[in-house]
N, C-alpha and C positions, 0 to 999 in steps of 0.2 A: 504494499500499500504506499502511496505517496504521502509524505509527511506534510503537515500544514506549513504553508509559506506565507509570509506577510511581506509584500513588496513595499518598501519604505521609500518614499519619495525624497526623503532627506539625504539619501546617499546619491552622489552624483552619477555613479555608474548605473544604478537602477533607473534613475531619472532619464539618462541618455538612452538606455535600452528601450524604455517605454515610449520615448519620443520618436525613436527610429521605427518602431512597429506601428502600423496602422491597426487600431482597435485594441491595443494593449490595455489591460485593466488590472486593478490592484486586488487580486484575490486574497482573502485572508483564510480561506479554507481549501483543502484539496478538492480536485474535481470529483464529481460523482462518477459512477460507472457508465453514465450515459452522456457525460461531457467529454468532448475530444478537443484538446488544444493542439493546434498546428502552427509551427514557426516556419515560415516559408520565405526563402530568398528568391527574388524575382529574376535576377540575372538579365539576360537579353530576351528572355521568353515572355516577360511581362507577367501579370497576375490574372489576366482575364480567364485563361484556361483553368487555373486552379479555382477561381470563383465559380466557374461553370460546373466543375466536378463537385465541389462542395454542395452547390445548389441541387445537382442531380442526386447526390448521395442522401441529403436530408429529405428530399422528396420520396425517395425509395425506402428510407429508414427514418420515418418521422420521430421515432423514439429517441433519436440521438440529436444532440446539440453540438455543432462544430464552431469553435472559436478560432477563426483564421486570422493569424497575425502575419502580415507581410512586411518585408523590408527590402530596399535596394542595396543595403549594405550587408555583405556576407558576414562580416566580423560581428555584427550585432547579435547574431545567434550564439556566438561564443560567449556573449555576456550572460545568456541564460544557462549555457552549459557549465559555466564556472560554478553554479550552485549545485551541480551534480544531482544527487538523489533528492535534493529538495526543490528541484525545478518541477513545476507542474506541467510542463510541455509533454505531450504524448508522442508527437511525430515531428521530426525535423526534416526539412528539405534545404540542402545547401551544397556548397562545394566540398568535396571529400577532404581536402586539407584542413578545413575548419574542425573536423572531428578527430584529428590525429591524436590529441592528448586525452581523448574522452572515451577510448574504446571500452572502458569498464562499465559504461552506461548502456551499451548496445544490447538489445534483445535479439535472440536468435530468430530469424525469420524463415527458417527452412520449412516448418509446418505450414505457415501462411502461404508460402510460395509453391508448395507441392500439393495442397488440397485443391480439389476441383472448384473453380469460381462458381458461386451460386447462380443457377439459371443457365450455365454454359457446360460444355463437355470437356473443357481443358483447364489445366492449372496455369498459374503465372509462369512457372518453369516451362510448361509446354508451349506457351505463347512467346516466350522471351527468345531473342536472338541468342543462339547457343553460345557463340564465342563471348558475347557480352555478359551472359549469365555466369559463365565459368570465371570470368575476370573479376567478379564481385566477391568470390570466396577468399577468405584470409589464408594464411599459411597453414592453418590447421584444418582447412577444408570447410570452415563454418560460414554460413550465410548471415552476416551481420548487417548488410546494407543491400538495398535495391537501388538501381538507377532510375531517377524520376524523369530524366530527359536525356537525349543524345543528339549530338550535332555532327554531321559529316564535315570533313575538312579537306582542303585541297587548294588549287590555284584558281582564283577568280580573274577574269579578263574582260576587256572591252571588245565585244564581238565586232563592233563597227570598225575599230582600228585594224584588226586583223583582216577583215574583208576589204577595207580600203587599200591596205598594203599588199593585198593578194597573197596573204600568208595563211596556210592551213593550220588548223589546231594541231599542236604537236602530239604525236602518238608515243614517242619514246623520249628519254631524257637527252639523247643526242640531238633530236629535233627541237627540243625545248632550248637547248644551248644555241642552236642555229637561229631560233627565233630571236633570242636576245641579241645575237650578232646582227641580224637583219634590221632590228630596230635602231641599232647604232646609238649614238649619243644625242640624237635629236629628240628621241622619246625615251624617257626613263623606263626601264623594264619593271622594276619592283618598288613598291613602298615597303620600307623596312622599319621595324620597331627596334629600339635600343634595349636589348635584353641579353644578358650574358648567357642565359639558358637557351639561346637560339630562337626565342620568340616562337612564332607559328611555323617556322621552317622545321622545327623538331617533328611536327606531325608528318610532314613530307618524308623526312628521313626514316621514320618508323614504318611508313607505308613501303618505301623502297627496300628497307631491310626485309620485310615480310615477303615482298615480291622476289627478292634475290634468294633468300635462304629457305623460303617456304614457311607457311604459317606454323607448322608443327615445330620446326626448329626455333622460330621466333618465340613461340609461347613456352615451349618446354625446356629449351636450353638457354637462350638469351635472357629471357625474363627471370628465369630461376638461377642464372649463372651456374648451370649444371652441365658437367661434362658427360661423355658417353658412358662413363662408369658410375654415374649418379652422384659424383662428388660435387658439393656446393658449399660455399661460393668458390668458383674456380677462377683464379686469375688468368689462366690460359684461355678460358672462354671469353673473359672480358677483353683480352688483347687480340683475340682471333679475328681474322678477316672473313671467317665463314659466314658470319651474320650479315655481311653486306654494308656495315657502317663505313668502311674505307671507301667503297665505291659510291655510296651516297655522298660522302664528303667530297669525292672527285666531282660529282654532279654540282654540288654547291659551289665549288671552285670555278666551274665553267659558267656559272650564272651570275655570281655576285662579285662585284668590285665597286670601287668608289664612283665609277662612271655610269653604272647601270642602276643604281639605287637612289632613292630619296631617303636620307639617313637620319638617325638620331630622333626618331619620333616616339613620343609616349604611346604605349599600347592602345590607349583609348582614343588616339587621334589618327590611327592608321586608316580606318574606314573613312574618316572625314576627308583626309588628303586624297584617298582613292576616289571619293565622290567628286572631288574637284577636277579629276582627270589628270592629275600630276604624274601618274604612272599607268602603264598598260595592264600590269598584273599585280596580284596581291596574294600572298599566302595567308589564309584565314579560314574561318568556319562559317557555316550558313547562319550563324547567329548575327552576322553583320547587318543583315536586313532589319533586325530588331534594334540595332544600335543607330543606324542611319537609314531612316525610312526612304529618303530620296533615291537610294540606290535601286529601289524597286521600279523606278520610273525610267531607268536606263537599260540599255541593251547589254547587260552584264550577265555573264554565265560562269559556272564553275566547270572546268574541263575535267574529264576523267583523269585521275592522276596518271601521268605518262609512265609507261613501263621502263624500269631502269635498264639502260642499254647493256650493262655488264652481264645481264641475264643470258644474252646470246652466247657468251663464252661457256655456259653450262648446258647448252642445248646441242644435241647431236646432229640435227637436221636443219639448223639455222646458221648460216655462214657469217652474217654481218648485221649491222643495224638496219640496213635497207630491207632485208628479208624479215627481220623482226617487226619492223613497221608495217610491212604488208600483211603479216600474220595478225598483228593487232587490229588492222582494219577489217580483216575477215571475222575476228572475234566480235568486234563492235557490231558488225552486221547481224550476227547471231543475237547479241544482247539487245540491240535497239529495234531490230526489225523482225526478229523471229526467224531469220534465215536458217537454212539447213547447214549443219556442220559439214565442212568439206576439207579434207586434208591436203587438197591441191587447189590452188587458186592463183589469181593474178600476183606474181612476184614471190610465191612461196610453194614449197612442197615438203611437207613435214610428217613426222611420225605422230601416232596418237598421243604418245607420252609428251612430246614437245607441244602439241596443241593443248593438252590438258594443263601443262605448266603455264603457258602464256595466258590461257583463259583464266586460270586462278589468279595470276598476277594482275590481270586487267581489271578484275572486279574488286581488288583490294583498296580500301579507303580507311583512313584513320577516323575512328569514331570516339569522341571523348565522353561517351555515355557513362563510363565508370567514374568520371570526375564529378558527376552530379549525384550525390548520395542522399538516399532516404534512410533514416534510421529511426528506430523506435526506442523510447526511454524504457529500460527494463523495469523501472519502478512504477510504471503506469498502472492505475487501477481501473482502466477502461480497455483492457486488452481485447475483449470480445468486439467492442466497437471499432477499435483500431484495426483489427483483423478484417472486419467487414469493409472498412474504408479503403484499405490497401487493395483488397480483392476487387472492390468496385473501381478503384483507380485503373486497374489492369483489365477490367471487363471491356467488352467491345464498346459499350456505351461510354465508359470513361476514356478509353484510348481515342475514341472518335472525337470527344470534346477537346482533347489535347491537340489532335491533328487539325481539326477545323479552326481552332483559335490561333494556332502558331503557324500553320502551313508547313510544318516539319513532320517527318516520319517519327514514329515512337520507337522505344527500345523493344517493345513487344509487338507481335503481329495481330492485326485484326482478323477475325474469322469472317466478318461480314463487311466487305469493302464498300457496300452501298451506303454505309452510314457516313462516308466521307464525301463532302461536297466541294469540288474544286472549281466550280464555275466562276468564282471571282478571283482565282489565283493567277499570278503572272506565269508566263511561259516557262521561266526558269524554275519556279516553284513546282510546276507540274512535272518538268523534266527530272528535277532532283527526287521528287517523290516516286516517280516511276523507276528511277535507277536504284532507289533504296530497296527494291524487291530483289535485285540481283547483286547487291553489294556484299562483299565479304569483309566484315568489320575487323579492323586491326585495332587493338587497344593495349595499354600497358597497365590496366587495372589489376592484373594478376602478377605483377612484378613483386613476388613474395620473398625474394632473397633479402635478408636483413641489410645487406650492403646497400640495396636500393631503398628499402622501406625505412631504415633508421639512420641513413647518412645523407644529410641534405646536400652535401657538396659533390656527390658522385652522380654524374649524368651520362649522357651518351658518349661524350668525349672527355670524361673526367672533369677537371676544372679549367680546361682550355676554352677561351672565348672564341669559338669558331667563326661566327658571323662577323664579330667585331674585328678580328684579325684579317679576314678576307677583304673587308670593305674599308679599312682605315686608309686615309690618304698619306699616312706617314709609315713607310716600311711595311706595306701589306705582305702577308705571308701566303704562300701557295698551299694548296690542299695537301700535297705530299709533305711539306714541312710541318703542317699542323698535325698530321697523323703521326709523324715522328715525335713531335712535341707531346702529343697525347701519351704515347708509349713511354717516353722518358718520364712524364708526370706520374704515371702509374708505378713505374719502377723506382722512383725516388723514395728517400727515407720518409718523406712526408706523404707518400702516396698510398699504395695498397695496404701496407701494414697499419698505417694510421686509420684508414677507413675501416678496416676490420675491427680495430680497437673501439672506434666510435660506434660501431654496430654491435658491440658486446661480444665479439667473436675472438677467440684465441687464434693467433696466427701460427 
């Protein structure tokens, strides 16, 4: 049972927390079993869909009262979490990093996720994207979170500019590099945010890694830092070129320099600058349309993530990038137009194994669904109502409310697509929603190696500022030099051994 909590306005922290939340009230008694408190971070999704879901839930279950508290500030929810078991909140919706220090509060959601949803034939697990669902489990295999939203990421571009220049949308990373060269210095290629963790380019790198190494290796070896003998964390795996990071770095080196980017932008200004037309392309996620509504009025599209050209080296029947690009076009024809699979076509003649490999690579897109976490306070005394709410959230009725309000695909799949009304959607929104049906989601939610989960300084390339070093106007570094710097960084006295220590692992 939740203990009685008195919200005292005299404390500044509590006062700020209430000010930040819409509808925050000063409860002096714990919730009843029929009162459900929800703390919800809007992000770029807005709150309309959540209000619609709450309305639908209370209409279906009038015996429950839902107190929805919304905030545009993710940190505000941490103010509630700091009270731990004395917080009356039942369900939190926020960014996953907000919950890092509060895992002791998490209720196990396995039963809720595996029971059949009332009125339907499937459970939440059955409807959930498989790769995203698995990414939500912790290192012990427990399901303590569910993702409440997911966004596809990639490269947005001005379609009119490419058409005017007579440039085709790139199919491979070599073609993407050719596009940058074609644009020259008269048109900046990318809007870049200043971020030592690579900003949104990290999403592209992770997609290219999965394309190159295969999703199984990416999930089971790279994210776990596990070698073929099952040893983890493996320094050798972290330094290996098997995962494709080196080749993804080579791609970034071919795209980014001081002349191809608009640099040093705050992350929240990237979409604004892109809206001004200051660059042709932008690495981002489909949440940008929630950040800058004016983008919806322009002929802006998100390309399928180009297939990493280094993949051709691993294929037996693909000789070069030209053949790889031709094969990608054939795959696109299957994906977009329902064409019949053919192992022989214009510019390619491949084995079934190579077709399957390129097909899988072409569908891969980084989805940040695991970054948007829904957790339940294990001290809730309204668990029956909480269970019903979460299952309603993932019911066809609830998912349709999310999709219709946001124009984004959900983490779980609808059984009845007729509930989605796309008549007012833009062409881009319709295209991305259609593609979501064939996407293979890449995520890093299941990066359970403690070296990743407990060491804030260890990322894709250690502590090396990849994008900053590539694009600086003063002594810019090559991709090859940065890969060497990364390896040296790991092997240094302050590298791997220190990271193990920080993660609580004996070296």
